[in-house]
TORLO-378483 format. One record per residue (C-alpha): x, y, z. Coordinates in steps of 0.02 Angstrom, whole numbers, padded with zeros to 5 digits, always signed. Example, Ala and Ser with C-alpha at 12.3 -4.5 7.8 and 13.67 -1.06 7.14 Angstrom:
# residues 2
+00615-00225+00390;+00684-00053+00357;
# end
This chain:
# residues 135
+00556-00246-00665;+00527-00272-00851;+00702-00220-00890;+00801-00283-00738;+00715-00451-00689;+00785-00600-00777;+00739-00782-00762;+00873-00909-00727;+00906-01025-00871;+00863-01209-00813;+01006-01334-00821;+00992-01485-00935;+00910-01628-00841;+00839-01511-00705;+00682-01588-00634;+00522-01494-00672;+00424-01448-00515;+00263-01541-00496;+00098-01442-00476;+00041-01532-00316;+00203-01526-00226;+00225-01340-00274;+00051-01304-00207;+00088-01400-00047;+00250-01308-00020;+00162-01145-00045;+00021-01181+00073;+00132-01242+00208;+00247-01090+00199;+00223-00983+00353;+00290-00824+00270;+00164-00847+00127;+00023-00843+00258;+00090-00697+00354;+00117-00591+00194;-00053-00646+00125;-00155-00613+00274;-00067-00448+00308;-00103-00388+00130;-00279-00450+00135;-00316-00348+00293;-00227-00195+00224;-00326-00209+00061;-00489-00229+00152;-00447-00076+00263;-00393+00033+00121;-00553-00017+00024;-00655+00043+00171;-00556+00207+00179;-00579+00243-00002;-00764+00202+00005;-00783+00325+00153;-00693+00473+00088;-00852+00555+00022;-00933+00527+00193;-00781+00600+00282;-00784+00756+00176;-00970+00779+00193;-00999+00739+00373;-00834+00767+00466;-00780+00921+00363;-00960+00986+00325;-00923+01006+00138;-01011+00937-00013;-00961+00761-00056;-00901+00828-00227;-00747+00904-00134;-00685+00723-00107;-00620+00727-00286;-00495+00860-00236;-00438+00755-00086;-00421+00593-00185;-00327+00687-00328;-00202+00750-00205;-00174+00586-00130;-00159+00503-00303;-00027+00631-00361;+00075+00618-00202;+00063+00430-00199;+00127+00409-00373;+00274+00525-00337;+00310+00425-00175;+00340+00262-00265;+00514+00315-00312;+00558+00352-00129;+00491+00188-00066;+00585+00092-00206;+00744+00173-00159;+00714+00120+00025;+00684-00056-00032;+00851-00057-00127;+00942+00016+00024;+00863-00088+00166;+00776-00240+00080;+00595-00277+00060;+00529-00344+00224;+00591-00207+00345;+00530-00072+00223;+00362-00160+00203;+00335-00171+00390;+00390+00012+00417;+00269+00067+00279;+00123-00021+00362;+00169+00059+00529;+00191+00233+00454;+00025+00217+00358;-00068+00172+00523;+00001+00331+00607;-00032+00448+00460;-00217+00429+00476;-00218+00507+00655;-00202+00689+00596;-00351+00672+00485;-00458+00673+00645;-00401+00850+00677;-00435+00916+00502;-00566+01060+00501;-00574+01109+00320;-00524+01047+00146;-00353+01124+00145;-00302+01045+00309;-00380+00879+00256;-00274+00885+00095;-00128+00931+00199;-00152+00784+00316;-00197+00668+00173;-00029+00707+00096;+00046+00607+00248;-00064+00462+00210;-00019+00474+00024;+00166+00469+00061;+00147+00307+00154;+00033+00219+00027;+00161+00172-00100;+00262+00080+00031;
# end
């Protein structure tokens, strides 16, 4: 965005938006609330997931909690690589449909983690989650 996003030059005599009117317009915008609440719930859920990874590794997989580092490292690397794919999808299909698809895909990618039985399968299934995270 740093290199491609440009501000529109204001025209001479163009009225400056007022603070209170801008806040009213924002707070009465239905799309603002939909996106805001969806992202708030997404952030809360992902915070719980990140906080519980050590417990998942220790109690569900029966490994030491220190192995969660490997799981999180794999997710981080794959998620960083996935940003380019999701950015390409946004350019091809526009933001809202891709954002909705990403949330749906992310929800389904957690299901295989239930069936993981060791660190290798957990990392493999976490790669699915990591591929949806950047969306």
